[in-house]
GUBA-338283 format. One record per atom (N, C-alpha, C, CB): x, y, z; atom name; residue in one letter. Coordinates in nm, 4 decimals. Glycine has a CB too. Layout:
residues N
      east     north        up  atome  residu
         X         Y         Z     CA       A
...
//
This chain:
residues 152
      east     north        up  atome  residu
    0.0669   -0.1145   -0.0106      N       M
    0.0168    0.0062    0.0003     CA       M
    0.0798    0.1017    0.0019      C       M
   -0.0407    0.0186    0.0777     CB       M
    0.0730    0.2035   -0.1139      N       N
    0.1364    0.3245   -0.0958     CA       N
    0.0814    0.4679   -0.0456      C       N
    0.1819    0.3401   -0.2044     CB       N
    0.1711    0.5571   -0.0326      N       H
    0.1249    0.6319    0.0602     CA       H
   -0.0379    0.7293    0.0317      C       H
    0.2518    0.7175    0.0835     CB       H
   -0.0410    0.7490   -0.1347      N       F
   -0.1141    0.7582   -0.1773     CA       F
   -0.2654    0.7004   -0.1445      C       F
   -0.0612    0.7431   -0.2518     CB       F
   -0.2527    0.5761   -0.1345      N       D
   -0.3932    0.4674   -0.1064     CA       D
   -0.4563    0.4866    0.0520      C       D
   -0.3354    0.2758   -0.1204     CB       D
   -0.3364    0.5644    0.1037      N       D
   -0.3326    0.5806    0.2704     CA       D
   -0.4347    0.6817    0.2719      C       D
   -0.1770    0.6343    0.3526     CB       D
   -0.3897    0.8277    0.2018      N       I
   -0.4476    0.9516    0.2473     CA       I
   -0.5660    0.9268    0.1814      C       I
   -0.3755    1.0891    0.2148     CB       I
   -0.6266    0.8428    0.0462      N       V
   -0.7267    0.8664   -0.0010     CA       V
   -0.8598    0.7584    0.1023      C       V
   -0.6962    0.8414   -0.1650     CB       V
   -0.7819    0.6521    0.1364      N       R
   -0.8542    0.6036    0.2350     CA       R
   -0.8935    0.6606    0.3650      C       R
   -0.8045    0.5130    0.2557     CB       R
   -0.7860    0.7335    0.4422      N       E
   -0.8395    0.8460    0.5440     CA       E
   -0.9293    0.9539    0.5104      C       E
   -0.7353    0.9154    0.5948     CB       E
   -0.9138    0.9901    0.3770      N       L
   -1.0296    1.1186    0.3364     CA       L
   -1.1484    1.0413    0.3578      C       L
   -1.0289    1.1909    0.1607     CB       L
   -1.2079    0.9182    0.3020      N       Y
   -1.3201    0.9080    0.2952     CA       Y
   -1.3637    0.8024    0.4327      C       Y
   -1.3480    0.8676    0.1507     CB       Y
   -1.2828    0.7532    0.5324      N       N
   -1.3130    0.7355    0.6434     CA       N
   -1.2816    0.8188    0.7934      C       N
   -1.2777    0.6338    0.6368     CB       N
   -1.1948    0.9043    0.7703      N       H
   -1.1429    1.0152    0.8573     CA       H
   -1.2822    1.0316    0.9700      C       H
   -1.1026    1.1740    0.7507     CB       H
   -1.1944    1.0208    1.0814      N       V
   -1.3886    1.0702    1.2038     CA       V
   -1.4020    1.2359    1.1730      C       V
   -1.3647    1.0529    1.4736     CB       V
   -1.3337    1.2829    1.1415      N       H
   -1.4090    1.4360    1.1648     CA       H
   -1.4590    1.4619    1.0106      C       H
   -1.2837    1.5834    1.2281     CB       H
   -1.4378    1.3742    0.9110      N       V
   -1.5230    1.3998    0.7812     CA       V
   -1.7137    1.3904    0.8470      C       V
   -1.4710    1.2425    0.6388     CB       V
   -1.8050    1.4911    0.8268      N       D
   -1.9033    1.4792    0.8587     CA       D
   -1.9835    1.4482    0.7338      C       D
   -1.9302    1.5756    0.9321     CB       D
   -1.9610    1.3166    0.6947      N       T
   -2.0115    1.3103    0.5256     CA       T
   -2.1880    1.2989    0.5196      C       T
   -1.9338    1.1409    0.4359     CB       T
   -2.2354    1.2296    0.6028      N       S
   -2.3873    1.2516    0.5957     CA       S
   -2.4625    1.3774    0.5727      C       S
   -2.4352    1.2132    0.7059     CB       S
   -2.4213    1.4655    0.6897      N       H
   -2.4909    1.5991    0.6856     CA       H
   -2.3982    1.6757    0.5397      C       H
   -2.4688    1.6950    0.8653     CB       H
   -2.2733    1.6454    0.4995      N       C
   -2.2444    1.7127    0.3908     CA       C
   -2.2884    1.6763    0.2751      C       C
   -2.1358    1.7232    0.3806     CB       C
   -2.2892    1.5388    0.2543      N       L
   -2.3844    1.4848    0.1352     CA       L
   -2.5211    1.5391    0.1168      C       L
   -2.4081    1.3400    0.1506     CB       L
   -2.5782    1.5133    0.2718      N       S
   -2.7380    1.5860    0.2755     CA       S
   -2.6967    1.7508    0.1953      C       S
   -2.8135    1.6119    0.4919     CB       S
   -2.6486    1.8319    0.2456      N       E
   -2.6041    1.9672    0.2142     CA       E
   -2.6047    1.9642    0.0600      C       E
   -2.4565    2.0056    0.2802     CB       E
   -2.4901    1.8943    0.0231      N       F
   -2.5533    1.8961   -0.1297     CA       F
   -2.6372    1.8601   -0.2145      C       F
   -2.5109    1.8730   -0.1848     CB       F
   -2.7003    1.7855   -0.1973      N       I
   -2.8144    1.6952   -0.2547     CA       I
   -2.9447    1.8064   -0.2318      C       I
   -2.8339    1.5249   -0.1571     CB       I
   -2.9273    1.8622   -0.1180      N       H
   -3.0717    1.9574   -0.0917     CA       H
   -3.0572    2.1202   -0.1381      C       H
   -3.1109    1.9602    0.0932     CB       H
   -2.9309    2.1295   -0.2004      N       S
   -2.9015    2.2965   -0.2426     CA       S
   -2.9256    2.2807   -0.3836      C       S
   -2.7305    2.3698   -0.2111     CB       S
   -2.9977    2.3854   -0.4502      N       H
   -3.0193    2.4426   -0.6012     CA       H
   -2.9068    2.4605   -0.6234      C       H
   -3.1008    2.5672   -0.6351     CB       H
   -2.8042    2.5743   -0.5589      N       K
   -2.6875    2.6025   -0.6060     CA       K
   -2.5954    2.6054   -0.5018      C       K
   -2.6889    2.7131   -0.6760     CB       K
   -2.4721    2.5935   -0.5516      N       V
   -2.3338    2.5172   -0.4972     CA       V
   -2.2210    2.6366   -0.5086      C       V
   -2.2835    2.3644   -0.6064     CB       V
   -2.1967    2.7264   -0.4431      N       V
   -2.0909    2.8327   -0.4564     CA       V
   -1.9731    2.7860   -0.4059      C       V
   -2.1222    2.9586   -0.3895     CB       V
   -1.8239    2.7297   -0.4453      N       I
   -1.7509    2.7005   -0.3797     CA       I
   -1.6675    2.8266   -0.4010      C       I
   -1.7099    2.5747   -0.3988     CB       I
   -1.5730    2.8853   -0.2851      N       F
   -1.4881    3.0180   -0.2720     CA       F
   -1.3310    2.9295   -0.2685      C       F
   -1.5344    3.1309   -0.1012     CB       F
   -1.2335    2.9873   -0.3068      N       G
   -1.1147    2.9616   -0.2464     CA       G
   -0.9927    3.0581   -0.3238      C       G
   -1.0908    2.7982   -0.2553     CB       G
   -0.8674    3.0353   -0.2879      N       V
   -0.7523    3.1074   -0.3602     CA       V
   -0.6382    3.0553   -0.4014      C       V
   -0.7093    3.1969   -0.2962     CB       V
   -0.5743    3.0623   -0.5123      N       G
   -0.4688    3.0209   -0.5653     CA       G
   -0.5023    2.8613   -0.6074      C       G
   -0.3516    3.0474   -0.4664     CB       G
   -0.4285    2.7470   -0.5794      N       K
   -0.4461    2.6106   -0.6052     CA       K
   -0.5817    2.5464   -0.5429      C       K
   -0.3237    2.5411   -0.5524     CB       K
   -0.6437    2.6033   -0.4779      N       S
   -0.7970    2.5544   -0.4128     CA       S
   -0.8743    2.6255   -0.4657      C       S
   -0.8303    2.5647   -0.2617     CB       S
   -0.8450    2.7325   -0.5092      N       F
   -0.9437    2.7646   -0.6618     CA       F
   -0.9779    2.7109   -0.8050      C       F
   -0.9066    2.8638   -0.7084     CB       F
   -0.8523    2.7107   -0.8123      N       L
   -0.8535    2.5857   -0.9040     CA       L
   -0.9010    2.4530   -0.9161      C       L
   -0.7666    2.5613   -0.9160     CB       L
   -0.8647    2.4244   -0.8267      N       A
   -0.9608    2.2414   -0.7906     CA       A
   -1.0840    2.2926   -0.7727      C       A
   -0.9189    2.1256   -0.6197     CB       A
   -1.1270    2.4053   -0.7282      N       A
   -1.3087    2.3956   -0.6953     CA       A
   -1.3513    2.4636   -0.8469      C       A
   -1.3843    2.5221   -0.5203     CB       A
   -1.2547    2.5025   -0.9195      N       K
   -1.3241    2.5448   -1.0448     CA       K
   -1.3070    2.4515   -1.1337      C       K
   -1.2827    2.6677   -1.1013     CB       K
   -1.2620    2.3375   -1.1251      N       L
   -1.2236    2.2057   -1.2121     CA       L
   -1.3688    2.1207   -1.1968      C       L
   -1.0683    2.1066   -1.1392     CB       L
   -1.3832    2.0758   -1.0353      N       S
   -1.4671    2.0368   -0.9913     CA       S
   -1.6483    2.0758   -1.0169      C       S
   -1.4127    2.0526   -0.8922     CB       S
   -1.6677    2.2332   -0.9987      N       A
   -1.7497    2.3022   -1.0292     CA       A
   -1.8018    2.2750   -1.1982      C       A
   -1.6954    2.4276   -0.9890     CB       A
   -1.6945    2.2495   -1.2988      N       S
   -1.7063    2.2248   -1.4351     CA       S
   -1.7631    2.1296   -1.4893      C       S
   -1.6147    2.2208   -1.4815     CB       S
   -1.7053    2.0228   -1.3705      N       L
   -1.7559    1.8814   -1.4046     CA       L
   -1.8785    1.8485   -1.3768      C       L
   -1.6890    1.7862   -1.3477     CB       L
   -1.9106    1.8838   -1.2597      N       A
   -2.0707    1.9384   -1.1897     CA       A
   -2.1761    2.0094   -1.2721      C       A
   -2.0494    2.0507   -1.0726     CB       A
   -2.1242    2.0972   -1.3339      N       N
   -2.1992    2.1641   -1.4659     CA       N
   -2.2550    2.0692   -1.5764      C       N
   -2.0954    2.2588   -1.5446     CB       N
   -2.1349    1.9776   -1.6303      N       S
   -2.1804    1.9023   -1.6968     CA       S
   -2.3229    1.7586   -1.7296      C       S
   -2.0879    1.8906   -1.6923     CB       S
   -2.3156    1.7646   -1.5900      N       F
   -2.4117    1.6978   -1.4864     CA       F
   -2.5522    1.7818   -1.4531      C       F
   -2.3267    1.6806   -1.3440     CB       F
   -2.5250    1.8883   -1.4915      N       G
   -2.6531    1.9871   -1.4793     CA       G
   -2.6613    2.0254   -1.3997      C       G
   -2.7646    1.9636   -1.4915     CB       G
   -2.5880    2.0460   -1.2825      N       L
   -2.5710    2.0690   -1.1318     CA       L
   -2.5139    2.2262   -1.1621      C       L
   -2.4502    1.9440   -1.0377     CB       L
   -2.5955    2.3012   -1.0557      N       K
   -2.5510    2.4638   -1.0513     CA       K
   -2.4463    2.4801   -0.9513      C       K
   -2.6767    2.5705   -1.0080     CB       K
   -2.3211    2.4851   -0.9926      N       W
   -2.1921    2.4880   -0.9119     CA       W
   -2.1385    2.5990   -1.0015      C       W
   -2.0940    2.3370   -0.9001     CB       W
   -2.0849    2.6675   -0.9039      N       Y
   -1.9912    2.7582   -0.9462     CA       Y
   -1.8625    2.8232   -0.8339      C       Y
   -2.0829    2.8675   -0.9985     CB       Y
   -1.7544    2.7912   -0.8939      N       A
   -1.6466    2.8674   -0.8506     CA       A
   -1.6182    3.0112   -0.8689      C       A
   -1.5563    2.8142   -0.8939     CB       A
   -1.5945    3.0264   -0.7357      N       V
   -1.5693    3.2115   -0.7227     CA       V
   -1.4302    3.2461   -0.6789      C       V
   -1.6749    3.2937   -0.5941     CB       V
   -1.3223    3.2726   -0.7554      N       D
   -1.2521    3.3091   -0.6392     CA       D
   -1.2281    3.4246   -0.5304      C       D
   -1.1701    3.2957   -0.6741     CB       D
   -1.1885    3.3921   -0.4332      N       A
   -1.2141    3.4581   -0.3026     CA       A
   -1.1653    3.6236   -0.3118      C       A
   -1.1256    3.3704   -0.1801     CB       A
   -1.0736    3.6207   -0.3896      N       M
   -1.0233    3.7478   -0.3966     CA       M
   -1.1018    3.8892   -0.5022      C       M
   -0.8798    3.7093   -0.4431     CB       M
   -1.1565    3.8332   -0.6082      N       T
   -1.2649    3.8825   -0.6719     CA       T
   -1.4189    3.8577   -0.6025      C       T
   -1.2540    3.8230   -0.8055     CB       T
   -1.4141    3.7981   -0.5265      N       A
   -1.5313    3.7739   -0.4381     CA       A
   -1.5748    3.9099   -0.3929      C       A
   -1.4978    3.6782   -0.3133     CB       A
   -1.4194    3.9838   -0.3453      N       L
   -1.4492    4.0452   -0.2277     CA       L
   -1.4201    4.1961   -0.3222      C       L
   -1.3447    3.9950   -0.0731     CB       L
   -1.4277    4.2105   -0.4035      N       H
   -1.4419    4.2990   -0.4913     CA       H
   -1.5558    4.3242   -0.6287      C       H
   -1.3304    4.2888   -0.5236     CB       H
   -1.6308    4.2512   -0.5712      N       G
   -1.7818    4.2535   -0.6564     CA       G
   -1.8116    4.0798   -0.6874      C       G
   -1.7649    4.3612   -0.8415     CB       G
   -1.7760    3.9856   -0.6927      N       D
   -1.8275    3.8653   -0.7324     CA       D
   -1.9034    3.7998   -0.6899      C       D
   -1.7707    3.8021   -0.7445     CB       D
   -1.8840    3.8339   -0.5526      N       I
   -1.9890    3.7762   -0.4435     CA       I
   -2.1144    3.7687   -0.4405      C       I
   -1.9847    3.8252   -0.3456     CB       I
   -2.1973    3.8810   -0.5745      N       G
   -2.2919    3.8973   -0.6206     CA       G
   -2.3510    3.7724   -0.6575      C       G
   -2.2767    3.9787   -0.7013     CB       G
   -2.2861    3.6542   -0.6818      N       I
   -2.3277    3.5962   -0.7536     CA       I
   -2.3985    3.4977   -0.6571      C       I
   -2.2392    3.5635   -0.8465     CB       I
   -2.4027    3.5050   -0.4932      N       V
   -2.4670    3.4040   -0.4165     CA       V
   -2.5863    3.4604   -0.3913      C       V
   -2.3989    3.3601   -0.2953     CB       V
   -2.6655    3.4014   -0.3891      N       S
   -2.8200    3.3943   -0.3233     CA       S
   -2.8397    3.3634   -0.1856      C       S
   -2.9032    3.2906   -0.3872     CB       S
   -2.9424    3.3835   -0.1164      N       P
   -2.9759    3.3580   -0.0282     CA       P
   -2.9740    3.2121    0.0479      C       P
   -3.0599    3.4066   -0.0480     CB       P
   -3.0096    3.1149   -0.0978      N       T
   -3.0305    2.9875   -0.0102     CA       T
   -2.8976    2.8767   -0.0527      C       T
   -3.2025    2.9124   -0.0494     CB       T
   -2.8273    2.9802   -0.1290      N       D
   -2.7219    2.8940   -0.1724     CA       D
   -2.6330    2.7869   -0.0799      C       D
   -2.6366    2.9823   -0.2257     CB       D
   -2.5487    2.6741   -0.0940      N       L
   -2.4766    2.6257   -0.0504     CA       L
   -2.3035    2.7158   -0.0250      C       L
   -2.4992    2.5162   -0.1258     CB       L
   -2.3093    2.7222    0.0333      N       I
   -2.1172    2.7657    0.0252     CA       I
   -2.0317    2.6891    0.0852      C       I
   -2.0658    2.9030    0.0958     CB       I
   -1.9427    2.6524    0.0211      N       V
   -1.8308    2.5689    0.0041     CA       V
   -1.6903    2.6624    0.0485      C       V
   -1.8308    2.5139   -0.1589     CB       V
   -1.6035    2.6756    0.1163      N       L
   -1.4891    2.7041    0.1572     CA       L
   -1.3578    2.6225    0.1539      C       L
   -1.5140    2.7309    0.2585     CB       L
   -1.3006    2.6471    0.0678      N       V
   -1.1375    2.5806    0.0318     CA       V
   -1.0229    2.6298    0.1153      C       V
   -1.0849    2.6196   -0.1251     CB       V
   -0.9619    2.5834    0.1646      N       S
   -0.8326    2.6366    0.2457     CA       S
   -0.7625    2.5360    0.2527      C       S
   -0.8467    2.6932    0.3855     CB       S
   -0.6504    2.5339    0.2267      N       N
   -0.5320    2.4029    0.2513     CA       N
   -0.5019    2.4336    0.4206      C       N
   -0.3473    2.4243    0.1296     CB       N
   -0.4767    2.5310    0.4624      N       S
   -0.4313    2.5806    0.6132     CA       S
   -0.5438    2.6049    0.6833      C       S
   -0.3436    2.7132    0.6219     CB       S
   -0.6704    2.6560    0.5997      N       G
   -0.8081    2.6821    0.6889     CA       G
   -0.7958    2.8672    0.7660      C       G
   -0.8085    2.5286    0.8481     CB       G
   -0.6751    2.8738    0.7373      N       E
   -0.6660    3.0318    0.7774     CA       E
   -0.6174    3.1776    0.6326      C       E
   -0.5196    3.0237    0.9154     CB       E
   -0.6476    3.1129    0.5329      N       T
   -0.6623    3.1727    0.4292     CA       T
   -0.7447    3.3321    0.4541      C       T
   -0.7310    3.0687    0.3418     CB       T
   -0.6675    3.4705    0.4751      N       S
   -0.7762    3.5614    0.5301     CA       S
   -0.8769    3.6549    0.4210      C       S
   -0.6957    3.6640    0.6261     CB       S
   -0.8791    3.5975    0.2898      N       E
   -0.9571    3.6045    0.1732     CA       E
   -1.0805    3.5293    0.2347      C       E
   -0.8860    3.5373    0.0345     CB       E
   -1.0659    3.3989    0.2109      N       V
   -1.1315    3.3426    0.2392     CA       V
   -1.2419    3.2881    0.3965      C       V
   -1.0665    3.2983    0.1856     CB       V
   -1.1783    3.3594    0.4829      N       L
   -1.2410    3.3973    0.6311     CA       L
   -1.3039    3.5059    0.6093      C       L
   -1.1441    3.4223    0.7530     CB       L
   -1.2997    3.5969    0.5489      N       T
   -1.3749    3.7119    0.5436     CA       T
   -1.4875    3.6723    0.4500      C       T
   -1.2928    3.8362    0.4986     CB       T
   -1.5111    3.5935    0.3464      N       I
   -1.6061    3.5553    0.2645     CA       I
   -1.6712    3.4859    0.3705      C       I
   -1.5682    3.4812    0.1367     CB       I
   -1.5991    3.4195    0.4408      N       S
   -1.7130    3.3274    0.5465     CA       S
   -1.7960    3.4072    0.6254      C       S
   -1.6412    3.2307    0.6613     CB       S
   -1.7128    3.5198    0.7143      N       E
   -1.8132    3.5950    0.7799     CA       E
   -1.8819    3.6617    0.7253      C       E
   -1.7835    3.6600    0.8556     CB       E
   -1.8838    3.7130    0.5817      N       I
   -1.9864    3.7692    0.5285     CA       I
   -2.1010    3.6950    0.4825      C       I
   -1.9447    3.8333    0.4412     CB       I
   -2.1001    3.5640    0.4698      N       L
   -2.2324    3.4746    0.4559     CA       L
   -2.2342    3.4392    0.5624      C       L
   -2.2482    3.3608    0.3641     CB       L
   -2.2144    3.4666    0.6683      N       H
   -2.2602    3.3619    0.8202     CA       H
   -2.3870    3.3271    0.7991      C       H
   -2.2613    3.4391    0.9859     CB       H
   -2.4820    3.3970    0.6992      N       N
   -2.6203    3.3376    0.7531     CA       N
   -2.6751    3.2111    0.6672      C       N
   -2.7387    3.4586    0.7471     CB       N
   -2.6012    3.1532    0.5869      N       H
   -2.5426    3.0858    0.4505     CA       H
   -2.5135    2.9435    0.5672      C       H
   -2.3661    3.1874    0.3471     CB       H
   -2.5290    2.8617    0.5143      N       T
   -2.5048    2.7048    0.5245     CA       T
   -2.3335    2.6959    0.4633      C       T
   -2.6401    2.6015    0.4081     CB       T
   -2.2280    2.6519    0.5645      N       R
   -2.0976    2.6718    0.5097     CA       R
   -2.0021    2.5590    0.5423      C       R
   -2.0429    2.7993    0.5578     CB       R
   -1.9899    2.4729    0.4400      N       I
   -1.8968    2.3795    0.4798     CA       I
   -1.7476    2.3873    0.4307      C       I
   -1.9496    2.2611    0.4435     CB       I
   -1.6778    2.3836    0.5341      N       V
   -1.5441    2.4051    0.5014     CA       V
   -1.4343    2.2533    0.4538      C       V
   -1.4926    2.4832    0.6407     CB       V
   -1.3570    2.2865    0.3640      N       M
   -1.2792    2.1769    0.3205     CA       M
   -1.1058    2.2015    0.3671      C       M
   -1.3051    2.1665    0.1487     CB       M
   -1.0637    2.1594    0.4836      N       T
   -0.8999    2.1916    0.4864     CA       T
   -0.8746    2.0995    0.5295      C       T
   -0.8300    2.3005    0.5573     CB       T
   -0.7119    2.0958    0.5377      N       R
   -0.6235    1.9957    0.6464     CA       R
   -0.6376    1.9832    0.8035      C       R
   -0.4820    2.0355    0.6378     CB       R
   -0.6940    2.1378    0.8482      N       N
   -0.7178    2.1826    0.9781     CA       N
   -0.8260    2.2276    1.0578      C       N
   -0.6596    2.2546    0.9868     CB       N
   -0.9434    2.1142    1.0953      N       C
   -1.0818    2.1298    1.1132     CA       C
   -1.0637    2.1981    1.2454      C       C
   -1.1750    1.9932    1.1087     CB       C
   -0.9355    2.2464    1.3067      N       L
   -0.9110    2.3394    1.4320     CA       L
   -0.9277    2.4794    1.3700      C       L
   -0.7521    2.3199    1.5076     CB       L
   -0.9016    2.5267    1.2668      N       S
   -0.8546    2.6250    1.2117     CA       S
   -0.9638    2.7768    1.1944      C       S
   -0.8078    2.5590    1.0855     CB       S
   -0.9261    2.9213    1.1968      N       K
   -1.0077    3.0114    1.2313     CA       K
   -1.1158    2.9924    1.0949      C       K
   -0.9277    3.1594    1.2587     CB       K
   -1.1151    2.9387    0.9954      N       L
   -1.2226    2.9650    0.9250     CA       L
   -1.2991    2.8109    0.9355      C       L
   -1.1806    3.0253    0.7710     CB       L
   -1.2444    2.6862    0.9778      N       A
   -1.3389    2.5898    1.0884     CA       A
   -1.4485    2.6121    1.1212      C       A
   -1.3005    2.5754    1.2073     CB       A
   -1.4004    2.6860    1.2333      N       Q
   -1.4656    2.7464    1.3370     CA       Q
   -1.5839    2.8270    1.2906      C       Q
   -1.3736    2.8261    1.4099     CB       Q
   -1.5910    2.8910    1.1824      N       T
   -1.6819    2.9510    1.1173     CA       T
   -1.8153    2.9054    1.0687      C       T
   -1.6271    2.9849    1.0359     CB       T
   -1.7734    2.7895    1.0396      N       A
   -1.8632    2.6739    0.9653     CA       A
   -1.9708    2.5956    1.0240      C       A
   -1.7825    2.5732    0.9229     CB       A
   -2.0491    2.5729    0.9227      N       D
   -2.1464    2.4366    0.9971     CA       D
   -2.0744    2.2993    0.9615      C       D
   -2.3283    2.4223    0.9236     CB       D
   -1.9875    2.2892    0.8867      N       H
   -1.9367    2.1718    0.8856     CA       H
   -1.7971    2.1718    0.8273      C       H
   -2.0231    2.0887    0.8209     CB       H
   -1.7229    2.0661    0.8518      N       C
   -1.5887    2.0599    0.8191     CA       C
   -1.5470    1.9625    0.7335      C       C
   -1.5195    2.0501    0.9215     CB       C
   -1.5242    1.9239    0.6437      N       I
   -1.4696    1.7984    0.5634     CA       I
   -1.2811    1.8448    0.5636      C       I
   -1.5621    1.7904    0.3649     CB       I
   -1.2070    1.7188    0.6482      N       H
   -1.1027    1.7311    0.7013     CA       H
   -1.0326    1.6532    0.6115      C       H
   -1.0990    1.7040    0.8324     CB       H
   -0.9382    1.7297    0.5107      N       L
   -0.8467    1.6535    0.4270     CA       L
   -0.6841    1.6153    0.4572      C       L
   -0.8506    1.7264    0.3114     CB       L
   -0.6788    1.4779    0.5390      N       P
   -0.5870    1.4099    0.5610     CA       P
   -0.4647    1.4718    0.5115      C       P
   -0.6127    1.2957    0.5187     CB       P
   -0.4038    1.5528    0.4915      N       V
   -0.2792    1.5992    0.4216     CA       V
   -0.1139    1.5796    0.5061      C       V
   -0.3127    1.7649    0.3952     CB       V
   -0.0378    1.4757    0.5041      N       R
    0.0469    1.4843    0.5883     CA       R
    0.2135    1.5315    0.4633      C       R
    0.0344    1.3202    0.6887     CB       R
    0.1944    1.5470    0.3418      N       N
    0.3022    1.6024    0.2557     CA       N
    0.2482    1.6514    0.1463      C       N
    0.4034    1.5114    0.2177     CB       N
    0.2622    1.7517    0.0704      N       E
    0.2388    1.7994   -0.0325     CA       E
    0.2828    1.7397   -0.1726      C       E
    0.2766    1.9043   -0.0112     CB       E
    0.4289    1.6923   -0.1340      N       F
    0.5021    1.6436   -0.2717     CA       F
    0.5202    1.7031   -0.3439      C       F
    0.4656    1.5676   -0.3414     CB       F
    0.5113    1.8405   -0.3099      N       S
    0.5788    1.9930   -0.3961     CA       S
    0.7429    1.9827   -0.4045      C       S
    0.5413    2.1643   -0.2905     CB       S
    0.7685    2.0171   -0.5406      N       P
    0.9042    2.0317   -0.5243     CA       P
    0.9679    2.1000   -0.3974      C       P
    0.9426    2.0975   -0.6322     CB       P
    0.8914    2.1860   -0.3588      N       F
    1.0134    2.2655   -0.2388     CA       F
    0.8877    2.2672   -0.0806      C       F
    1.0786    2.5102   -0.3157     CB       F
    0.8128    2.2200   -0.1063      N       G
    0.7571    2.1148    0.0118     CA       G
    0.6356    2.2860    0.0564      C       G
    0.9363    2.0316    0.1847     CB       G
    0.5978    2.3215   -0.0658      N       Y
    0.4983    2.4491    0.0015     CA       Y
    0.3805    2.4647   -0.0903      C       Y
    0.5798    2.6127    0.0109     CB       Y
    0.3962    2.4478   -0.2149      N       A
    0.2752    2.4178   -0.2919     CA       A
    0.1661    2.3018   -0.2593      C       A
    0.3233    2.3916   -0.4161     CB       A
    0.0836    2.3550   -0.2071      N       P
   -0.0756    2.2290   -0.1753     CA       P
   -0.0983    2.1973   -0.3008      C       P
   -0.2518    2.2953   -0.1022     CB       P
   -0.0339    2.1066   -0.3336      N       M
   -0.0431    1.9685   -0.4845     CA       M
   -0.1608    1.8532   -0.4045      C       M
    0.1812    1.8445   -0.5249     CB       M
   -0.1275    1.8161   -0.3087      N       F
   -0.1685    1.7057   -0.2135     CA       F
   -0.2999    1.7286   -0.2369      C       F
   -0.1232    1.7090   -0.0568     CB       F
   -0.3186    1.8695   -0.1236      N       S
   -0.4406    1.8337   -0.0864     CA       S
   -0.5716    1.9504   -0.1877      C       S
   -0.4349    1.8507    0.0997     CB       S
   -0.4605    2.0038   -0.2883      N       S
   -0.5641    2.0046   -0.4162     CA       S
   -0.6036    1.9223   -0.4690      C       S
   -0.5400    2.0521   -0.5102     CB       S
   -0.5641    1.7803   -0.4705      N       L
   -0.5895    1.6857   -0.5412     CA       L
   -0.7030    1.5952   -0.4647      C       L
   -0.4630    1.6229   -0.5735     CB       L
   -0.7118    1.6108   -0.3200      N       L
   -0.8064    1.5260   -0.2089     CA       L
   -0.9044    1.6526   -0.2371      C       L
   -0.7391    1.4885   -0.0123     CB       L
   -0.8962    1.7865   -0.2631      N       T
   -0.9959    1.8498   -0.2586     CA       T
   -1.1040    1.8085   -0.4123      C       T
   -0.9385    2.0003   -0.2368     CB       T
   -1.0262    1.7851   -0.5254      N       I
   -1.1005    1.7430   -0.6138     CA       I
   -1.1423    1.6248   -0.6198      C       I
   -1.0607    1.7641   -0.7017     CB       I
   -1.0777    1.5192   -0.5800      N       L
   -1.1492    1.3761   -0.5733     CA       L
   -1.2748    1.3839   -0.4564      C       L
   -1.0241    1.2469   -0.5246     CB       L
   -1.2535    1.4797   -0.3473      N       F
   -1.3968    1.4755   -0.2829     CA       F
   -1.5285    1.5674   -0.3421      C       F
   -1.3740    1.5222   -0.1344     CB       F
   -1.4794    1.6493   -0.3855      N       L
   -1.5641    1.7260   -0.4847     CA       L
   -1.6638    1.6223   -0.5984      C       L
   -1.4475    1.8241   -0.5752     CB       L
   -1.5407    1.5737   -0.6733      N       N
   -1.6095    1.4902   -0.7856     CA       N
   -1.6921    1.3790   -0.7338      C       N
   -1.5058    1.4281   -0.8819     CB       N
   -1.6182    1.3030   -0.5950      N       D
   -1.7314    1.2112   -0.5282     CA       D
   -1.8611    1.2462   -0.5369      C       D
   -1.7166    1.1962   -0.3931     CB       D
   -1.8998    1.3488   -0.4769      N       I
   -2.0324    1.3669   -0.4684     CA       I
   -2.1004    1.4161   -0.5655      C       I
   -2.0584    1.4289   -0.3803     CB       I
//
């Protein structure tokens, strides 16, 4: 068994993953808006595009541009998904605070983070190593984000 297999198994079995409630939120939502910055946004964008192919109304919005007007895409009943590897990304945290009246699901490696504490549910991304050349780029956490969102 390699490290990748262990991580994927942990993603689906981890005790901090509130999957039944999260899946129910996705199933009963008319529209899902996913926010992230950098690689997290790109992972969200890929998953939203795939969901659109199945007729689902999923939208990915860069948190930076959301703070400068793109947040207008959000309707009162939308499900909000906030993706942040660290759970401390300031722009994503600000979006969560602005949308405090919405149901919010956070996807992060740190379910004790400031961002996770603002949310209704936290999906823990069990990242032990990003496998990036410099150890900093969120390569593996982005892959796990895509795997989870595409599995819904």
